[in-house]
N, C-alpha and C positions, 0 to 999 in steps of 0.2 A: 547405870552405872555414873555416878559424879562423881566428879576428880576437883580437888582444890590445888590446882597444881601449878597455878599460877601468881605470880607478884604483880599488883598495881606498877605500870610503869608512873613514875614522877612527872611532875611538867618539868618541858625539857630545859635546858638552860639555853639562854639567847649566847651567841657570839661576844667576846669580849675578849679583853685583854688581856694577856701572858698574867699569872699570878706576879703581885708588887715583892719585890726582894731587894732588900739593902746590900748585896753580895754579888758579885758580877759574874761569880764563877762558881760552880761544885765541884764537889771531886769524890770519885767514888776508886774506890782500892779493894784487890782483894792477893792474896797467894795464888790463887787461880785464877786465870783467865783466858779465855777463845781470845786469839789476838796473831792475828796475819798465819792463820791455820796451824798453830801450838797452843796449846796450856802452859803457860806460862804465868808469875806473877807481874802484876799491872797498877798502876795509878790513871785514871781516867780523868780531866778538867776538862769541865762541860761552859760554854758558857750562858749563863740562864738569860740574853738577853736575845741570840740566836739561835741556841737550842742545839748547837753544835759542838762535836770534838775539839777543844782547840788545843787540846798536847795529851800526849801520852809517856809514860815510864814503864819500862819491862822491869818494875820493881815495885816494891810495898814505899812510898815517900809516907813517913810525920807526916801528923797535921803541924807542925811548926815550917814545915816546910813553904804552907803558905800565907796569905797575909792573914793579919789574928782575926776570929771572926766566920772565916769561912767553912761555911757547910762541906764537914768532911765527915765519911762513909766508909771504913775498912770492913767489908762485909763477907771476910775470912773465917772461917774455912770456905764460904760459900762460894760457886763459879760466875761468873762475871759473863756471859753470852750477850750476841749482840739478840737485842729483841726480835720474837719471834713475825715472819712474814708469812700469814695464811691465806695463802694463794687460793683457796676456795670456800666460799662460806656463800652459803644464802642466808641473809636478814627479814629480808619477805614483806619490808615496808618500802611505798606505802599497800594496803590493799591484802593482807595476809597477815598483819598484825598483831591478829591474835595466835598464829605460830611464831612468830618471831618478833623479835623490830631492834631498830639503830640500840637504842640503850640499853638495852637488857643482851643481843648479842658482843654490843663492844664491851659491855663491862666485866660479863664472860670469857670471852679474848682477856682483857686487862689481867683478870687473876688467874691466868696461864702463863702470864711472862710473854702473850702477843701485841705488839705495839701496830702492825698493819695489820689489815685485813681484805681483801678483795672482793667484794659482796658480786655474787653471781644475778646473771641478767632476767632467772625468774629465780623466785617464782612469787615477786611482790606481783600487783595490778596498779598501774598500768605496767608491764616486762620490760626490760634495756634495750629495745631493740629501735626505736627512735630517739632521737635527740628530744622531742618532747615529753618522751620517756622519761629519759637522762635528767630532763628535768626536776620531773616530779619526784624523784628522788636525791636529787639534792635539798630541793626545798623541805622534804619530810626527812632527813639529814640533818640540816640545821640546829648546833648546839644539842647533840643526841649522844655525841659520839665522845667514848670514853678514848680512842684509839684513831691512828689516823684509817680513812679508811678511802680506796680507792674502788674504782667501778670494771667491770667488765658490761661489753657490748653483746645483743644478741641480735644470731643469725638463722631467722625465718622465711618461708617461700613470701618473696615478691618484696622483702623490704631492702634489698639491695642500692636501691637508692640511696640509703641512710645511711649507708656504712661508712666512706668518703669523712660526711660530716659525724657519725660519731665519734672516730678519728681523732677531727678536728678539734671535738669538744671535750678529749681526754681521758676516754676509756684505754685501757688498759689490755684490751686488747679483745678477743669475739668469740663466742662460744653458739656450736648447733647441735645439734641432735641427729643421730642416724635413725633412730626410732623413736615411737610417740612419747615423748617427754611426760603424760599423765593431766598437764594444765593445758586448757583449749588454746589459750591466750600464745601457748609458744609449743606451736608444730613441728615436724621434724619435716629436714631437707632431704631433697630427692639429692642423685648425683647430677644431677643436671644442674639443681640448684648450687651445689656445691664449686661445681664448674666456673658455674658464672661469680663466685662468690670469691674464688682464687684468683680469675683472672683482673676483678673489679678491684681486688687488694693488693695485687704483685707486686707492688713499687713500693706501698705504704708501710709507713714506721710501726708494724704490728704485730700479733700473733693472732693465728683463726687452730681453737680450737674445736674439739669432738668427743660428745657422748657417743662413743666407738662401741655400741650394738646394731646389729642389724640378724633380721631374719637370714638366714639361706631360703634358698628357694624351696627347698624340701625339710619339711619338721613337724615333729609331733610337740612344737611348743605352745606357749601359754597365746601367743597372737602377738598386735602390734600396739604393746601398752604397755609401759615401763609398770607407772604407779600403781593402779587399780588397775586389774586384767580379769578375765575369765579365765579359770582351768582347763588345763588339758582337757580336747573330747575326753581323753583314755589315760588321767592323771595316775602316777604310778605309787600313791597311798592316798594317805588322808589328807585334806588342804590345809589344816594345819599342823603338819608334820615340815620338821624344814625342808628333808630332802624332796618333798614332793615339790616345793618350790625351785630349789636348785637344779633340781632335773628340769627343769622348766626353760634355765636362760642357761645353758650349756653354754662354754669355755669359743665354740663355733662361733657364737653369735660377736663376740668381738673377734677372733679373729677374719672374719667375714667382712664386718667392718672397716677394720683397719686397711686391708688389701684393698676395699675400695678406696681408700684414702689415699693410699699411694702410689694405684694407677692413674688420680690426678694428681699428683703431687708435680709433676712437668709444667704441668699450667704456670706455674707461680713458684721456678725455684728458687728467691731469692725469698721469697718467705716464711719463717718458721713457721712450722704445725707442732701440734701438741695434742700428745690424748691424755685425756682426765681422769682422773682413777682406776687407771689400768689395775686390772683384778688377775687376768688368767695368765698365767706361766708361761700357753701356747703361745701368743704373740710376740712373746719377746725377741726367738731368731728372727722373725720376719723384719723386726723392726732396727735390730742391729744388723742385716743385711743392708736393710732402706738407707740408714747411716753411711755405713761403709761404703754404698756407691753416692753417696753425696746430697742425698734428699736429707733436707732442715726440720728432721721431726725426733720431740722427747717426749716424752711419759712420766706420768706423777705417779705416785700411786698412796692411799690412805693409810692412815692409822689403826682402822677398826681389817685391813687388808690384814695391817703386819702383826695383828692381834690378836682376833678370833678367826675361831676356825670353825667349819660346818660341824662338827662331831659333838662337838659339846653342847650347840646349840638347842635347851629344849622344847617340845611338841607347846606351837602357839604363843611363845614366846615373840610378837615378833617385833621387838625391838631393836633385832637383830638384821630386819628386813632392808635391804638397798638393794641397786640397781647399779653397775651390776652384782651376784650375790656376794655373801662370803663364802670363799670356796676351803676347798680341808686343810689340812693340815701343812701334807705334802705341798700343796700350791703355797701357802702362807709359808713355807720354807723356803720354795722357792722362790718367790720373791724378795724375801732377805738376801737371797745366795746373789740376785742380779742387783738387790740395791747396793750389796757393799762389793760387789768384782771392781777393783781399782782398775781396769783395764777397758775403761769409759763404758761404764754398764748406763744402759738404756733410759731407765729412770731413776731421774733430778732432783725429783722436790716428791717433797714427802707433806701433804697437809691432811685436812681434817673434809672436808666438804660435808661442812657442819647444814645439816638439810631437815630443819624440826617443824612439828605439828603438832596439833594438841595431842593431849591423850587419847580420847574419844577415836582419832581418826586411824593410833594404832590398835584400835579393837582388843587390847588387852583383856588375857582371862581375870577372875576375880583373886585367884593366885598371886597375880602378878603387882598388887595393889594393896596399899597402906591404908587402910582406909583412914585414917587418923591423924596421917600428915599430906595423904595423897600422892603418895611418892610410889612410882613401883619398887618392887623389891623381890629380888633371885627367891626360888621353892625354894624351900629345906631340901640338902645336898641328893638326890639320887631319886626326888620324889618328883614323879610329872606331873603334866597342866591338863587336868581333864578340866575338856568342855567344847560344846558342838557348838554353841552358839558363834564365839567369841576365836580368836587367835587365831584366822585364816587368814594365811600369809600371802594369799594372792586379794583379797578385802583389801587390806590393812593398806595405808597408805606409808611408800616404802623412804628410808634415809635414816643415818643415824646418828645422834646430836651429842657433839665431842669438841666443839669448842673452848678453845683452854684448858683443854684435857691432854692435847701430845703430847706435850712434854715426858708426864708421869707416863704413859701409855708406850712410847716407843723404849725409856729406858725400863720400866716395867717387865715391857713383853720381853728385850734383850737378853735381861738378868735372867730371866725362869728359863728361856731357852740355850743359855751360855752361849749367846754370839756376844762377838767382843768389837762393841761402841765403846766412842770416848765420847764426850761435848762438842770436839771440832766434826767430830760427824755428822750429830743431830744439828749443828749452826752452817754446814755443810749444805744439808735436806732442806730444812726448816729458813733457814735464817737466807742466807746468800744466796742461794739458787733459787728460792722465791722471787726472792729481789733482782735478781737478773730477767728472771722469767717473765716477769710486766714493768721492767724497766726502770725501775727504781735503784737499782743496783748503784747509782752515784749517790744517793743518799741514805739508802737500807740496808741491813743483810752484815753488817759489817762494824765493829769497833775500829776506826782509824779515823785519825785527825782528817777532818775536813765533814766525818758523815754526821748525820743527828746521833742525838744525845739519847739512843732507844738501849737500854736494857734489861735484862731478864737477871736478877742473881736466883740462881739455881741451887738446890739444896740434896744433893745426888744419894744421901742416904735417910732422908726420911722417911715413914713408912706411915700411910693412911687408907681408908677408906672411903670409898667416893660414895656421897650423900648425907654423911653420918654429919650430921648437925650443919646441913646445908654443901660441903665441902663440894669443889669441884660442879657445883649442879648452879650454876649463877644464870645460864639461858631462862627464857621465861618460862618455858614449861616443863617442869623437871622431871624426863622420859630422857633414860639414856640406858643401851646398852652395857654400861660399867657400873652402873650403880651397886653399890655393894661389895666392887671389887676391892682386892688390897692394894694399894698402889708403891711404887716405890721410888720415891725422888715428890719433888715439891716446888713450888715455886712461892720464893719467897718474899720479892718485893718485883715490882715492875716499873719501871724509871720511860719516861717519854719524853723526849727533847729534854732532857734534865732534869727534866718534874717529877719525882714518885706519885705513881698514880693509884700504886695499891701497895697494901704491906698486908701479909700475912698475919694475925691473930688482932691485925687494930679493930675497929671498931665496925663489923662492914665490911674489913678492907681497906674502904674509900675513905674512911675519917673525915667524912662531910666534903670532898674537895667536887664540885663539879666538873661535867665532862669538857674537855680541852684537847680531844682530837681533832684532826682536820683533813676536808677532802682534798686529795689525791687527783688533778686534775687536770696537772699539768701535760700538754703533748710529749709523747716519745720522741728523742729528737734522733735516735736511729733504730735500727734493728740489729735485732739480735745476730751472732754469727754462728756459725755453724759451731755450736757446741762440739768440744769444751766450755767454751768462755763463757757463750752466752750475751757479748758485749749489749750494753744500749745506754740510755743516757737521757735526760730531759731538759724540760726548758718553762721557766713561768709564763702561762699565758693570758694572768689578771684576772680570771673566774675566778680569783679568791681564795685558791686550792696553792700552795708551796713544797719543797722540800728545800727550799733556799735558806726562809726566815719566818718566824713565826708571823701570823697576822695579828694585826692590833686595829 
């Protein structure tokens, strides 16, 4: 089956000076802005030289307040929010750039109000498990990033000697798998490996994160492979039925892995630990008890776990395959309940876990492919997908593409299910706390004086459909579980350090601008404290990345 689902990547723009301007400041104002934990009228003044917010007023100041010809943008009635910090994205470059790349992935991010992404240590080749691997990523990213990009380091068996040098080189944290990752160059770690890592990094200014799935001693599961896997010896049903796949990756996998991590936490009591993409609500009491006992551990969940439910996944629709899996509606409800828990939720952040691949690797049935445009489309309501050769949830690659879609996904899911959330909530989960998680809270995640002038302009009433005229699908491969879904809320504009980088309705959104994102390679200067606060900081290390002033 042929797919025409990729757009060619333009030649990267070399790093260059900031856009020329005759004005020292740019002004953004709105009748609604997320400032200091409230929704309020506000006017932001951003330096065009440093890219920093230099003044803030809790009112909409008229343009006459500023010098003549000052660029002035009253965005009312839309909402000014901090630029989203997506702390879990797979950009896959170099090595698997046909899956995604810095150029297309960061364009997609910018179109959704994301101004910072943190790139996971896999599935690029080489992975970011050595300083040399990090250097390769830095080279590949030069001049291609539309938003700011940071990097995680990877934990694999045998690379312990690389961990401290990676900290010094500016990685924002580390990730390891307790179950096979699905790519040979990033093997899983054992409990012995984890213990050694915790001792090695015990006093370092970093965070250690885990893909927390682990096969209990007795199980009828698929075995130790996350992405491509053999079916159970006695599957409960056809391999193209989602329930068969879901049953093969039960919540006990997450519970068992988290229990193992907690059993080792005493080896590094000052080192923050983090569970990526938590999906099983059964693990929440365990995490809550650990936090109450003083263990520094937090969790994130993902947009897809808060919006998609197993009961609604069609046979063969492998766009929904990911690991841990999308679970039941009642499980989704439980994640929301914990997220909205005002008494110190264990879930502090919400991220995309954008994990794309080529359409062929998803093994999509013909009924899910629009041959004219090369875009997967949902089947007619109530119509089952019939295919014996494709749509196998065990053979298809796992991952949901959603970078740049997170804000409308959260907003839509909450509205559809009668959940009371506000832009302040979203900014806490997706901006402020994600910035803290990766040690960037001194420059990202809030609209405050001294912070980067990164702004997302959000229209909370607009309605649109993902995929229509390419909307919401600027990532390289146009395959997502959200295609064809009606969304409520959209991003009107995205500003990076006081420069508009995305505008909805403009020609392709980018109006001929070149990438202006920077690489965030400053080493972390302090560690996270026991959340609630996530305290951290940073200092410029001279590698060419900043949070203080733009590079020239």
